C-alpha positions as CSV (number, residue, x, y, z in Angstrom):
1,Q,8.6,15.9,2.5
2,V,9.5,12.1,3.1
3,Q,12.7,10.8,4.2
4,L,13.6,7.2,3.6
5,V,16.7,5.3,5.1
6,E,18.0,1.8,4.3
7,S,19.9,-0.3,6.4
8,G,20.8,-4.1,6.8
9,G,23.3,-4.3,3.7
10,G,26.6,-6.1,3.8
11,L,28.8,-8.8,2.4
12,V,27.2,-12.5,2.3
13,Q,28.4,-15.3,0.2
14,A,26.4,-17.1,-2.3
15,G,23.5,-18.9,-0.8
16,G,23.5,-16.6,2.4
17,S,20.9,-14.6,3.4
18,L,20.2,-10.6,4.2
19,R,17.5,-8.4,5.5
20,L,17.1,-5.0,4.3
21,S,15.1,-2.6,6.3
22,C,13.6,0.8,5.1
23,A,12.5,3.2,7.5
24,A,10.3,6.0,6.2
25,S,9.7,9.4,8.2
26,G,7.7,12.5,7.1
27,R,4.2,12.5,5.1
28,T,3.7,8.9,4.1
29,F,0.0,8.5,4.6
30,S,-0.4,9.9,0.9
31,R,2.0,7.2,-0.6
32,D,0.4,3.9,-0.7
33,A,3.1,1.6,-2.1
34,M,6.7,1.1,-1.3
35,G,9.1,-0.6,-3.4
36,W,12.8,-2.0,-3.2
37,F,15.0,-1.2,-6.4
38,R,18.4,-2.2,-7.3
39,Q,21.1,-0.9,-9.6
40,V,24.5,-1.9,-10.6
41,P,26.9,0.3,-12.4
42,G,26.6,0.4,-16.1
43,K,22.9,-0.9,-15.5
44,E,19.4,0.6,-15.4
45,R,18.0,0.5,-12.0
46,E,15.4,-2.1,-12.1
47,F,12.2,-3.0,-9.8
48,V,12.7,-5.7,-7.2
49,A,9.6,-6.0,-5.0
50,A,6.8,-3.7,-3.7
51,I,4.1,-3.8,-1.3
52,I,0.9,-1.7,-0.8
53,W,0.4,-0.2,2.6
54,S,-3.2,-0.4,2.9
55,G,-3.5,-3.9,1.8
56,A,-1.9,-7.3,1.2
57,G,-0.7,-7.2,-2.0
58,T,2.9,-7.9,-3.2
59,Y,4.9,-7.7,-6.4
60,Y,8.0,-9.2,-7.6
61,E,10.4,-9.0,-10.0
62,D,10.4,-12.7,-11.5
63,S,14.2,-13.2,-10.9
64,V,13.8,-12.9,-7.3
65,K,10.5,-14.9,-6.7
66,G,10.8,-17.8,-4.1
67,R,14.0,-16.2,-2.9
68,F,12.8,-12.7,-1.6
69,T,10.1,-11.7,0.7
70,I,8.9,-8.2,1.2
71,S,7.0,-7.3,4.4
72,R,5.7,-4.3,6.2
73,D,5.1,-2.7,9.7
74,N,2.5,0.0,9.3
75,A,2.9,1.2,12.9
76,K,6.8,1.5,12.2
77,N,6.3,3.1,8.6
78,A,9.0,0.5,7.6
79,V,9.5,-2.0,5.0
80,Y,11.6,-5.1,5.0
81,L,13.4,-7.3,2.3
82,Q,14.2,-10.8,3.3
83,M,16.8,-11.9,1.0
84,N,17.5,-15.6,0.9
85,S,19.5,-18.0,-1.5
86,L,21.7,-15.0,-2.5
87,K,23.4,-15.1,-5.8
88,P,26.3,-13.2,-7.0
89,E,23.9,-11.3,-9.7
90,D,21.9,-10.0,-6.9
91,T,24.9,-7.5,-6.0
92,A,23.9,-4.0,-6.2
93,V,23.0,-0.9,-4.3
94,Y,19.6,-1.6,-3.1
95,Y,16.9,1.6,-2.6
96,C,13.4,1.5,-1.3
97,A,10.9,4.1,-2.8
98,T,7.6,5.3,-2.3
99,G,4.8,5.6,-5.1
100,A,1.5,6.3,-5.4
101,T,0.6,2.5,-6.8
102,A,2.4,-0.5,-7.4
103,A,2.1,-0.5,-11.0
104,R,4.1,3.0,-10.7
105,L,6.8,1.5,-8.9
106,T,7.2,-1.5,-11.2
107,N,7.4,1.5,-13.8
108,L,10.4,2.8,-12.0
109,T,7.6,6.0,-11.4
110,V,8.8,6.9,-7.7
111,D,8.1,9.7,-5.4
112,Y,10.9,9.4,-3.2
113,W,14.3,7.6,-3.0
114,G,16.2,6.4,-0.2
115,R,20.0,7.0,-0.5
116,G,20.5,3.0,-1.0
117,T,22.5,0.5,0.9
118,Q,24.9,-1.8,-0.8
119,V,24.7,-5.6,-0.9
120,T,27.4,-7.7,-2.3
121,V,27.3,-11.2,-2.7
122,S,30.4,-13.2,-3.0
123,S,30.9,-16.4,-5.1
């Protein structure tokens, strides 16, 4: 069993920054990838970013490229999402998740979900 706990969400003004954290516990070594997703009521949950634990590969949704940066701390089993130049359209509940590969995460094929953290960007 893997447990994921997100933190760092909150209310920010457009153009501001926020840093999300995801702490993983349990048997995580069998999952090589971790990613961030977001969902707005009435919309499909969408992929945001992913990172490979065993390598340097990172992947981003086109709309967040250049604004968001995903990083990891393998010793802490933690993944972070630095969000800059936030826009109201970034408002959503953000979830972290584990998966076997980045490709699977991109396709929303997820092994474990966190419970999410709310990000609200005001205009």
